[in-house]
C-alpha positions as CSV (number, residue, x, y, z in Angstrom):
1,X,0.0,-0.1,-0.1
2,X,0.8,3.7,-0.4
3,X,3.5,5.1,2.5
4,X,6.8,5.4,3.8
5,X,8.9,2.3,4.5
6,X,12.3,1.5,5.7
7,X,14.8,-1.0,4.6
8,X,17.8,-2.3,6.8
9,X,20.8,-4.0,5.7
10,X,23.4,-5.4,7.7
11,X,26.8,-7.2,7.1
12,X,27.7,-9.9,9.5
13,X,30.9,-12.0,10.2
14,X,29.9,-15.0,12.0
15,X,28.1,-13.6,14.9
16,X,29.5,-10.3,14.8
17,X,28.0,-7.3,13.0
18,X,30.2,-5.6,11.2
19,X,28.0,-2.7,9.6
20,X,24.3,-1.8,9.4
21,X,22.5,0.7,7.3
22,X,18.8,2.1,7.2
23,X,17.4,3.2,4.3
24,X,14.0,5.2,4.0
25,X,11.6,5.3,1.0
26,X,7.9,6.0,0.0
27,X,6.0,3.6,-1.9
28,X,3.0,5.1,-4.2
29,X,1.8,8.5,-3.2
30,X,4.1,10.5,-0.7
31,X,2.8,10.8,2.6
32,X,2.6,14.2,4.3
33,X,4.5,14.8,7.4
34,X,2.8,14.1,10.4
35,X,4.2,16.8,12.6
36,X,4.6,20.6,12.1
37,X,6.0,23.0,14.4
38,X,3.8,26.0,13.7
39,X,5.4,28.5,15.8
40,X,8.5,28.8,17.9
41,X,9.7,31.6,20.4
42,X,12.3,31.7,23.0
43,X,13.4,34.0,25.9
44,X,15.4,34.2,28.9
45,X,13.2,32.3,30.7
46,X,11.9,29.2,28.6
47,X,11.2,28.0,25.0
48,X,7.7,28.0,23.5
49,X,6.3,26.3,20.5
50,X,2.9,25.6,19.0
51,X,2.7,21.8,17.2
52,X,0.3,20.8,14.7
53,X,-0.7,17.3,13.8
54,X,-2.2,16.2,10.8
55,X,-5.8,15.2,10.9
56,X,-6.9,11.7,11.9
57,X,-3.1,11.0,12.8
58,X,-2.4,11.2,16.2
59,X,1.4,9.9,17.3
60,X,4.0,9.4,20.0
61,X,7.3,11.7,19.6
62,X,10.0,12.3,21.1
63,X,10.9,16.0,21.9
64,X,14.3,17.4,22.6
65,X,15.1,21.0,23.6
66,X,18.7,22.4,23.1
67,X,20.2,25.6,24.3
68,X,23.2,26.7,22.0
69,X,25.8,29.5,22.9
70,X,28.0,30.2,20.1
71,X,27.2,27.1,18.4
72,X,27.9,24.9,21.3
73,X,24.9,23.1,23.2
74,X,25.2,24.3,26.8
75,X,21.7,22.5,27.6
76,X,19.6,19.5,26.6
77,X,16.3,18.7,27.8
78,X,14.3,15.6,26.5
79,X,10.7,14.6,26.9
80,X,9.9,11.1,25.6
81,X,6.7,9.4,24.7
82,X,4.7,12.5,24.3
83,X,1.1,12.0,23.2
84,X,-0.1,14.2,20.2
85,X,-3.4,14.5,18.6
86,X,-4.8,16.6,16.0
87,X,-5.7,19.5,18.3
88,X,-2.8,22.3,18.3
89,X,-0.6,21.8,21.3
90,X,1.2,24.4,23.5
91,X,4.6,23.3,24.9
92,X,6.9,25.5,27.3
93,X,10.2,24.2,28.4
94,X,12.2,26.3,31.2
95,X,15.9,26.5,30.7
96,X,18.0,25.4,33.9
97,X,21.4,27.4,33.0
98,X,22.1,30.6,34.3
99,X,22.3,33.2,31.3
100,X,24.7,36.2,30.7
101,X,22.8,39.7,30.5
102,X,22.5,41.0,26.8
103,X,24.1,38.1,25.4
104,X,22.6,36.1,22.1
105,X,21.6,32.5,22.4
106,X,19.7,29.9,20.1
107,X,17.3,27.6,21.1
108,X,16.5,24.6,19.0
109,X,13.8,22.1,19.1
110,X,13.9,18.6,17.4
111,X,10.9,16.3,17.4
112,X,11.3,12.6,16.4
113,X,8.0,10.4,15.4
114,X,8.4,6.4,14.9
115,X,5.3,5.7,13.0
116,X,4.9,4.8,10.1
117,X,8.7,5.4,9.6
118,X,11.1,7.5,11.9
119,X,10.8,11.5,11.0
120,X,12.7,14.3,12.4
121,X,11.3,17.7,12.4
122,X,13.4,20.7,13.8
123,X,13.2,24.4,14.2
124,X,15.2,27.0,16.0
125,X,15.0,30.8,17.1
126,X,17.3,33.2,18.5
127,X,16.8,35.4,21.6
128,X,18.6,38.3,23.6
129,X,19.0,37.3,27.3
130,X,18.1,39.8,29.9
131,X,17.0,40.3,33.4
132,X,13.5,40.2,34.1
133,X,11.4,40.4,37.4
134,X,7.8,41.5,38.4
135,X,6.3,43.5,41.3
136,X,3.3,42.0,43.0
137,X,1.3,42.0,46.2
138,X,1.8,45.5,47.4
139,X,1.0,46.5,50.7
140,X,1.2,50.4,52.2
141,X,0.2,52.2,54.8
142,X,1.4,55.6,56.9
143,X,4.6,54.1,58.1
144,X,6.2,52.4,55.0
145,X,5.5,49.7,52.2
146,X,6.7,46.1,51.0
147,X,6.2,44.2,48.2
148,X,6.6,40.6,46.4
149,X,9.7,40.9,43.9
150,X,9.3,37.9,41.6
151,X,12.1,36.4,39.3
152,X,11.2,35.8,35.5
153,X,14.4,35.0,33.7
154,X,17.5,33.0,34.1
155,X,19.8,36.0,34.0
156,X,20.5,36.8,37.6
157,X,18.3,40.1,38.9
158,X,21.1,42.3,41.0
159,X,19.4,45.8,41.6
160,X,17.6,47.5,43.8
161,X,13.7,48.5,44.7
162,X,12.9,52.2,44.7
163,X,9.9,53.3,46.5
164,X,8.9,56.9,46.0
165,X,5.9,58.8,48.0
166,X,4.4,62.2,46.1
167,X,1.2,64.1,46.8
168,X,-1.7,62.7,45.4
169,X,-3.6,66.1,44.2
170,X,-4.3,68.0,41.2
171,X,-1.9,70.9,42.1
172,X,0.9,68.7,43.3
173,X,4.2,69.4,42.0
174,X,5.2,65.6,42.1
175,X,8.2,66.3,44.2
176,X,8.6,63.4,46.4
177,X,8.2,63.2,50.2
178,X,9.9,59.7,50.5
179,X,12.3,58.1,48.6
180,X,13.6,54.7,49.9
181,X,16.0,52.4,48.0
182,X,16.4,48.7,49.0
183,X,18.6,46.4,47.7
184,X,17.2,43.2,46.3
185,X,18.6,39.7,46.6
186,X,20.1,37.8,43.6
187,X,16.6,36.4,41.9
188,X,16.6,33.8,39.2
189,X,13.4,32.2,37.2
190,X,10.6,31.1,40.0
191,X,12.6,32.9,42.8
192,X,10.7,35.3,45.1
193,X,11.4,37.8,47.7
194,X,9.6,40.3,50.1
195,X,11.2,43.7,50.4
196,X,10.5,46.1,52.9
197,X,10.6,49.8,53.1
198,X,10.2,52.1,56.3
199,X,9.3,55.8,55.7
200,X,11.8,58.2,57.7
201,X,8.8,60.0,59.1
202,X,5.0,58.8,59.2
203,X,2.5,60.3,56.4
204,X,0.4,63.0,57.7
205,X,-3.6,62.4,57.0
206,X,-3.9,62.8,53.2
207,X,-3.9,61.0,49.9
208,X,-0.4,60.1,48.3
209,X,0.9,58.4,45.2
210,X,3.3,55.3,45.7
211,X,5.6,54.2,43.2
212,X,7.4,51.3,43.0
213,X,10.2,50.4,40.6
214,X,12.5,47.4,40.3
215,X,15.7,48.9,38.6
216,X,18.3,46.4,37.3
217,X,22.4,47.1,38.2
218,X,22.8,49.1,35.1
219,X,20.0,51.5,36.2
220,X,17.1,50.5,33.7
221,X,13.6,50.3,35.2
222,X,12.4,46.3,34.5
223,X,9.2,46.7,36.3
224,X,7.1,49.4,38.0
225,X,3.7,49.4,39.7
226,X,1.6,52.6,41.1
227,X,-0.7,53.0,43.7
228,X,-2.7,55.1,46.1
229,X,-2.0,55.2,49.9
230,X,-4.9,57.0,51.7
231,X,-4.0,58.2,55.4
232,X,-7.1,58.7,57.5
233,X,-7.4,61.3,60.4
234,X,-6.8,59.2,63.7
235,X,-9.6,59.2,66.1
236,X,-8.9,61.2,69.4
237,X,-8.9,59.4,72.8
238,X,-12.2,59.6,74.8
239,X,-11.7,61.1,78.1
240,X,-12.0,58.4,80.9
241,X,-14.5,58.9,83.7
242,X,-13.6,60.7,87.0
243,X,-14.1,57.6,88.9
244,X,-12.7,59.5,92.2
245,X,-15.5,62.5,91.9
246,X,-18.2,59.8,91.3
247,X,-17.1,57.9,94.5
248,X,-16.9,60.9,96.2
249,X,-20.4,61.9,95.1
250,X,-21.6,58.5,95.8
251,X,-20.4,58.6,99.5
252,X,-21.9,61.8,100.1
253,X,-25.2,61.0,99.0
254,X,-25.2,58.0,101.4
255,X,-23.8,59.8,104.0
256,X,-26.7,62.2,103.6
257,X,-29.4,59.4,103.6
258,X,-27.8,58.1,107.0
259,X,-27.9,61.1,108.7
260,X,-31.6,61.9,107.6
261,X,-32.5,58.3,109.0
262,X,-30.7,59.0,112.4
263,X,-32.5,62.5,112.8
264,X,-35.9,61.0,111.9
265,X,-35.2,58.1,114.5
266,X,-34.3,60.7,117.0
267,X,-37.8,62.5,116.5
268,X,-39.6,59.6,116.7
269,X,-37.9,58.6,120.0
270,X,-38.6,62.3,121.5
271,X,-42.4,62.3,120.6
272,X,-43.0,58.9,122.4
273,X,-41.4,60.0,125.5
């Protein structure tokens, strides 16, 4: 029947195989490649690809991911026995090597399928490695602020986090009221760290704009977030009741009642006499 086939030839010397060769060919109508890489993209975190499979031709494949530096493979990962179907399939594979900032790398993906014959589908792309972090979980009040800094790259982030407070008003000149810079620990992909800042002086009641910036070692702003700090007037403490006055008043009232009872008793006694 039509389709792809393979012929294997071997040369033996008694029980020892001296040489072997495989030859693939197609009989009848050529068959289309079952697997296609519809899209491939790579960055400092991972390589991503979208696979397409010919209709009605599900397959099992081995997928190999290669990270290349100056034509030298520096990292190889392999997923074996990946089940593929006719629906488009997105695959992401993260790098496990530390990358150099501002350096060019190549990402290559090779897909081996074995039915009906062994076929290889491959593609590659290039990318420039760079630092990448994300600011999240911002907390703020009159005393200070804290954020979570998440690593998003295999290029180590070695920078600072800058907290800037300005008045939030239409007539404000954006003159900073507070500026605090904190050194971040070195972060790689999937690392996270809480960074805290304490204001030099507590903020007075009012509305303020808080700007948080993640700044690389070369001064590049990698990520920034803005939010509002609203400081409300503090409620004045209520004066405590004057217990001594109340106690004295109570005692005075009791004394008057006792005196009145004594006088009444004396008056009754005198009448009886």
